[in-house]
N, CA, C and O atoms as CSV, one atom per row, in Angstrom:
chain,resi,resn,atom,element,x,y,z
A,1,UNK,N,N,-7.519,19.115,-8.066
A,1,UNK,CA,C,-7.181,20.124,-8.552
A,1,UNK,C,C,-6.423,20.946,-8.769
A,1,UNK,O,O,-5.647,20.040,-9.072
A,2,UNK,N,N,-5.804,21.889,-8.933
A,2,UNK,CA,C,-4.465,22.434,-9.340
A,2,UNK,C,C,-4.284,23.330,-8.464
A,2,UNK,O,O,-5.176,24.003,-7.948
A,3,UNK,N,N,-2.911,23.408,-8.200
A,3,UNK,CA,C,-1.714,23.810,-7.372
A,3,UNK,C,C,-2.197,25.420,-7.173
A,3,UNK,O,O,-2.226,25.960,-6.068
A,4,UNK,N,N,-2.509,25.978,-8.226
A,4,UNK,CA,C,-3.049,27.585,-8.256
A,4,UNK,C,C,-3.914,27.599,-7.494
A,4,UNK,O,O,-4.029,28.477,-6.638
A,5,UNK,N,N,-4.831,26.479,-7.664
A,5,UNK,CA,C,-6.538,27.253,-6.663
A,5,UNK,C,C,-5.865,26.942,-5.285
A,5,UNK,O,O,-5.780,27.772,-4.379
A,6,UNK,N,N,-5.355,25.550,-5.216
A,6,UNK,CA,C,-4.805,25.271,-3.484
A,6,UNK,C,C,-3.881,26.702,-2.954
A,6,UNK,O,O,-3.860,27.286,-1.871
A,7,UNK,N,N,-3.319,26.892,-3.956
A,7,UNK,CA,C,-2.538,28.489,-3.392
A,7,UNK,C,C,-3.579,29.727,-3.209
A,7,UNK,O,O,-3.498,30.656,-2.406
A,8,UNK,N,N,-4.200,29.569,-3.817
A,8,UNK,CA,C,-5.217,30.987,-3.809
A,8,UNK,C,C,-6.402,30.824,-2.722
A,8,UNK,O,O,-7.018,31.721,-2.146
A,9,UNK,N,N,-6.596,28.936,-2.565
A,9,UNK,CA,C,-7.606,28.717,-0.423
A,9,UNK,C,C,-6.710,29.149,0.512
A,9,UNK,O,O,-7.044,29.886,1.439
A,10,UNK,N,N,-4.613,28.395,0.193
A,10,UNK,CA,C,-4.409,28.853,1.872
A,10,UNK,C,C,-4.172,30.544,1.633
A,10,UNK,O,O,-3.812,31.083,2.680
A,11,UNK,N,N,-4.293,31.437,0.533
A,11,UNK,CA,C,-4.097,32.524,0.702
A,11,UNK,C,C,-5.230,33.342,1.564
A,11,UNK,O,O,-4.891,34.176,2.404
A,12,UNK,N,N,-7.048,32.934,1.194
A,12,UNK,CA,C,-7.644,33.081,1.614
A,12,UNK,C,C,-7.828,32.811,3.270
A,12,UNK,O,O,-8.655,33.419,3.949
A,13,UNK,N,N,-7.046,31.945,3.713
A,13,UNK,CA,C,-7.033,31.513,5.446
A,13,UNK,C,C,-5.442,32.337,5.764
A,13,UNK,O,O,-4.977,32.207,6.896
A,14,UNK,N,N,-4.889,32.926,5.028
A,14,UNK,CA,C,-4.177,33.929,5.581
A,14,UNK,C,C,-2.644,32.824,5.898
A,14,UNK,O,O,-1.745,33.046,6.709
A,15,UNK,N,N,-2.772,31.700,4.997
A,15,UNK,CA,C,-1.428,30.655,4.624
A,15,UNK,C,C,-0.264,31.379,3.702
A,15,UNK,O,O,-0.764,31.891,2.700
A,16,UNK,N,N,0.818,31.507,3.772
A,16,UNK,CA,C,1.378,32.097,2.908
A,16,UNK,C,C,1.647,31.264,1.918
A,16,UNK,O,O,0.441,31.044,2.030
A,17,UNK,N,N,1.967,30.659,1.163
A,17,UNK,CA,C,2.101,29.348,0.240
A,17,UNK,C,C,4.058,29.265,-0.182
A,17,UNK,O,O,4.837,28.317,-0.084
A,18,UNK,N,N,4.198,30.173,-0.480
A,18,UNK,CA,C,5.654,30.024,-0.587
A,18,UNK,C,C,6.179,29.211,-1.610
A,18,UNK,O,O,5.702,29.295,-2.742
A,19,UNK,N,N,7.338,28.233,-1.294
A,19,UNK,CA,C,7.304,27.365,-2.278
A,19,UNK,C,C,6.729,25.733,-1.606
A,19,UNK,O,O,7.059,24.570,-1.835
A,20,UNK,N,N,5.946,26.237,-0.895
A,20,UNK,CA,C,5.068,24.223,-0.100
A,20,UNK,C,C,4.577,23.694,-1.753
A,20,UNK,O,O,3.941,24.183,-2.688
A,21,UNK,N,N,5.218,22.542,-1.487
A,21,UNK,CA,C,4.737,21.615,-2.571
A,21,UNK,C,C,2.937,21.784,-2.057
A,21,UNK,O,O,2.361,22.186,-1.046
A,22,UNK,N,N,2.421,21.094,-3.711
A,22,UNK,CA,C,0.990,20.705,-3.286
A,22,UNK,C,C,0.500,20.327,-1.506
A,22,UNK,O,O,-0.054,20.883,-0.558
A,23,UNK,N,N,1.311,18.657,-1.958
A,23,UNK,CA,C,0.517,17.689,0.170
A,23,UNK,C,C,0.829,19.044,1.086
A,23,UNK,O,O,-0.066,19.220,1.913
A,24,UNK,N,N,1.760,19.923,1.130
A,24,UNK,CA,C,1.913,20.627,2.302
A,24,UNK,C,C,1.343,21.794,2.344
A,24,UNK,O,O,1.499,22.457,3.370
A,25,UNK,N,N,0.581,22.308,1.297
A,25,UNK,CA,C,-0.137,23.248,0.942
A,25,UNK,C,C,-1.450,22.352,1.859
A,25,UNK,O,O,-1.090,22.324,3.036
A,26,UNK,N,N,-2.477,21.812,1.731
A,26,UNK,CA,C,-3.094,20.896,1.214
A,26,UNK,C,C,-3.253,20.462,3.055
A,26,UNK,O,O,-4.180,20.370,3.860
A,27,UNK,N,N,-2.046,20.320,3.071
A,27,UNK,CA,C,-2.205,19.779,5.103
A,27,UNK,C,C,-1.840,20.454,5.968
A,27,UNK,O,O,-1.631,20.014,7.098
A,28,UNK,N,N,-1.599,22.308,5.455
A,28,UNK,CA,C,-1.543,22.935,6.254
A,28,UNK,C,C,-3.244,24.195,6.225
A,28,UNK,O,O,-3.582,25.197,6.857
A,29,UNK,N,N,-3.854,23.352,5.116
A,29,UNK,CA,C,-5.158,23.919,5.246
A,29,UNK,C,C,-6.297,23.413,6.111
A,29,UNK,O,O,-7.046,23.836,6.992
A,30,UNK,N,N,-6.055,22.273,5.413
A,30,UNK,CA,C,-6.850,21.601,6.514
A,30,UNK,C,C,-6.659,20.937,8.095
A,30,UNK,O,O,-7.253,20.013,8.651
A,31,UNK,N,N,-5.459,21.920,8.593
A,31,UNK,CA,C,-4.660,22.414,9.745
A,31,UNK,C,C,-5.799,23.699,10.328
A,31,UNK,O,O,-6.585,23.983,11.232
A,32,UNK,N,N,-5.320,24.083,9.312
A,32,UNK,CA,C,-6.208,25.803,9.590
A,32,UNK,C,C,-7.861,25.582,9.932
A,32,UNK,O,O,-8.294,26.278,10.850
A,33,UNK,N,N,-8.583,24.883,9.419
A,33,UNK,CA,C,-9.875,24.123,9.185
A,33,UNK,C,C,-9.682,23.488,10.688
A,33,UNK,O,O,-10.775,23.251,11.202
A,34,UNK,N,N,-8.931,23.266,11.244
A,34,UNK,CA,C,-9.315,22.151,12.679
A,34,UNK,C,C,-9.985,20.546,11.999
A,34,UNK,O,O,-11.046,20.005,12.311
A,35,UNK,N,N,-8.905,20.060,10.959
A,35,UNK,CA,C,-8.925,19.021,10.496
A,35,UNK,C,C,-7.649,18.445,10.472
A,35,UNK,O,O,-6.569,19.023,10.599
A,36,UNK,N,N,-7.939,16.886,10.245
A,36,UNK,CA,C,-6.673,15.587,10.451
A,36,UNK,C,C,-5.861,16.726,9.299
A,36,UNK,O,O,-6.388,17.352,8.380
A,37,UNK,N,N,-4.685,16.718,9.652
A,37,UNK,CA,C,-3.518,16.706,8.374
A,37,UNK,C,C,-3.137,15.567,7.583
A,37,UNK,O,O,-2.167,14.837,7.784
A,38,UNK,N,N,-3.921,15.490,6.742
A,38,UNK,CA,C,-3.265,13.845,6.855
A,38,UNK,C,C,-3.800,13.587,5.141
A,38,UNK,O,O,-3.889,12.483,4.603
A,39,UNK,N,N,-4.014,14.508,4.697
A,39,UNK,CA,C,-3.530,14.448,2.893
A,39,UNK,C,C,-2.327,13.316,2.485
A,39,UNK,O,O,-1.390,12.914,3.174
A,40,UNK,N,N,-2.747,12.933,0.998
A,40,UNK,CA,C,-2.210,11.734,0.493
A,40,UNK,C,C,-1.320,10.555,1.644
A,40,UNK,O,O,-0.261,9.956,1.831
A,41,UNK,N,N,-3.018,10.866,2.298
A,41,UNK,CA,C,-2.229,9.236,3.481
A,41,UNK,C,C,-3.208,8.333,3.104
A,41,UNK,O,O,-3.417,7.588,4.061
A,42,UNK,N,N,-3.659,8.151,2.494
A,42,UNK,CA,C,-4.986,7.175,2.090
A,42,UNK,C,C,-4.932,6.011,1.140
A,42,UNK,O,O,-5.583,5.726,0.135
A,43,UNK,N,N,-3.617,5.240,2.000
A,43,UNK,CA,C,-3.088,4.277,0.889
A,43,UNK,C,C,-4.465,3.391,1.190
A,43,UNK,O,O,-5.209,3.632,2.141
A,44,UNK,N,N,-4.705,2.206,0.112
A,44,UNK,CA,C,-5.553,1.579,-0.161
A,44,UNK,C,C,-6.577,1.717,-0.321
A,44,UNK,O,O,-7.135,0.676,-0.670
A,45,UNK,N,N,-7.400,2.824,-0.215
A,45,UNK,CA,C,-8.358,3.536,-0.229
A,45,UNK,C,C,-9.025,4.021,0.896
A,45,UNK,O,O,-10.161,4.465,0.729
A,46,UNK,N,N,-8.593,4.019,1.873
A,46,UNK,CA,C,-8.976,3.442,2.866
A,46,UNK,C,C,-9.038,5.126,3.705
A,46,UNK,O,O,-8.063,5.852,3.508
A,47,UNK,N,N,-10.007,5.577,4.461
A,47,UNK,CA,C,-10.083,6.454,4.815
A,47,UNK,C,C,-11.813,6.921,5.631
A,47,UNK,O,O,-12.922,6.636,5.180
A,48,UNK,N,N,-11.554,7.546,6.668
A,48,UNK,CA,C,-12.522,7.602,7.063
A,48,UNK,C,C,-13.236,9.439,7.540
A,48,UNK,O,O,-14.360,9.684,7.979
A,49,UNK,N,N,-12.370,10.200,7.314
A,49,UNK,CA,C,-12.547,11.141,7.213
A,49,UNK,C,C,-13.392,11.871,5.609
A,49,UNK,O,O,-12.949,12.700,4.814
A,50,UNK,N,N,-15.174,10.886,5.640
A,50,UNK,CA,C,-16.165,11.305,4.713
A,50,UNK,C,C,-16.543,13.207,4.153
A,50,UNK,O,O,-17.138,13.672,3.181
A,51,UNK,N,N,-15.850,13.827,5.325
A,51,UNK,CA,C,-16.656,15.180,5.031
A,51,UNK,C,C,-15.365,15.946,4.478
A,51,UNK,O,O,-15.264,17.150,4.714
A,52,UNK,N,N,-14.408,15.302,3.773
A,52,UNK,CA,C,-12.954,16.187,3.779
A,52,UNK,C,C,-13.242,17.238,2.414
A,52,UNK,O,O,-14.134,16.702,1.756
A,53,UNK,N,N,-13.082,17.718,2.171
A,53,UNK,CA,C,-13.052,18.677,0.989
A,53,UNK,C,C,-12.343,18.363,0.325
A,53,UNK,O,O,-12.539,18.748,-0.828
A,54,UNK,N,N,-10.890,17.355,0.603
A,54,UNK,CA,C,-10.351,16.938,-0.167
A,54,UNK,C,C,-9.756,15.813,-0.453
A,54,UNK,O,O,-8.605,15.612,-0.841
A,55,UNK,N,N,-10.976,14.787,-0.147
A,55,UNK,CA,C,-11.193,13.406,-0.366
A,55,UNK,C,C,-10.418,12.795,-2.124
A,55,UNK,O,O,-9.513,12.074,-2.544
A,56,UNK,N,N,-11.438,13.613,-2.590
A,56,UNK,CA,C,-10.478,12.900,-4.431
A,56,UNK,C,C,-9.039,13.057,-3.956
A,56,UNK,O,O,-8.248,12.392,-3.289
A,57,UNK,N,N,-9.043,13.991,-4.463
A,57,UNK,CA,C,-7.668,14.388,-4.789
A,57,UNK,C,C,-6.549,13.610,-3.267
A,57,UNK,O,O,-5.351,13.380,-3.099
A,58,UNK,N,N,-7.424,13.499,-2.710
A,58,UNK,CA,C,-6.402,12.779,-1.518
A,58,UNK,C,C,-6.199,10.918,-2.111
A,58,UNK,O,O,-5.402,10.061,-1.731
A,59,UNK,N,N,-7.163,10.869,-3.027
A,59,UNK,CA,C,-7.037,9.319,-3.006
A,59,UNK,C,C,-6.333,8.859,-4.256
A,59,UNK,O,O,-6.144,7.666,-4.498
A,60,UNK,N,N,-5.787,10.274,-5.382
A,60,UNK,CA,C,-5.510,10.215,-5.990
A,60,UNK,C,C,-3.768,10.342,-5.844
A,60,UNK,O,O,-2.864,9.606,-6.240
A,61,UNK,N,N,-3.772,11.950,-4.900
A,61,UNK,CA,C,-2.647,11.526,-4.407
A,61,UNK,C,C,-1.195,10.335,-3.577
A,61,UNK,O,O,-0.015,9.995,-3.669
A,62,UNK,N,N,-2.499,10.144,-2.784
A,62,UNK,CA,C,-1.849,8.524,-2.123
A,62,UNK,C,C,-1.561,7.604,-2.989
A,62,UNK,O,O,-0.539,6.919,-2.979
A,63,UNK,N,N,-2.962,7.519,-4.226
A,63,UNK,CA,C,-2.039,6.179,-5.299
A,63,UNK,C,C,-0.539,6.807,-5.293
A,63,UNK,O,O,0.321,6.043,-4.857
A,64,UNK,N,N,-0.210,7.783,-5.615
A,64,UNK,CA,C,0.825,7.898,-5.924
A,64,UNK,C,C,2.041,8.499,-5.489
A,64,UNK,O,O,2.828,9.302,-5.991
A,65,UNK,N,N,1.930,7.591,-3.910
A,65,UNK,CA,C,2.400,7.860,-3.017
A,65,UNK,C,C,2.867,9.081,-1.933
A,65,UNK,O,O,3.695,9.416,-1.085
A,66,UNK,N,N,1.543,9.494,-2.733
A,66,UNK,CA,C,1.753,11.552,-1.869
A,66,UNK,C,C,2.277,13.114,-3.051
A,66,UNK,O,O,2.381,14.332,-3.200
A,67,UNK,N,N,2.443,11.722,-3.599
A,67,UNK,CA,C,3.848,13.117,-4.364
A,67,UNK,C,C,3.122,13.436,-5.473
A,67,UNK,O,O,2.986,12.562,-6.329
A,68,UNK,N,N,2.325,15.168,-5.730
A,68,UNK,CA,C,2.745,16.395,-6.222
A,68,UNK,C,C,2.765,17.586,-6.275
A,68,UNK,O,O,3.493,18.156,-7.088
């Protein structure tokens, strides 16, 4: 998912994106949804959050050390 789309989702949840990174924004969105704010921490392809909206992007970001 592109950063512009993540910013739009954040704004729709009353989260001011400011200069937050994609990872920080997604973690803020996860928290606002009542979920664990664990985006980009699924190292080794391990994650028990099967219903997470960010799952695919998470695995990709975790493979990059969580940097995006």
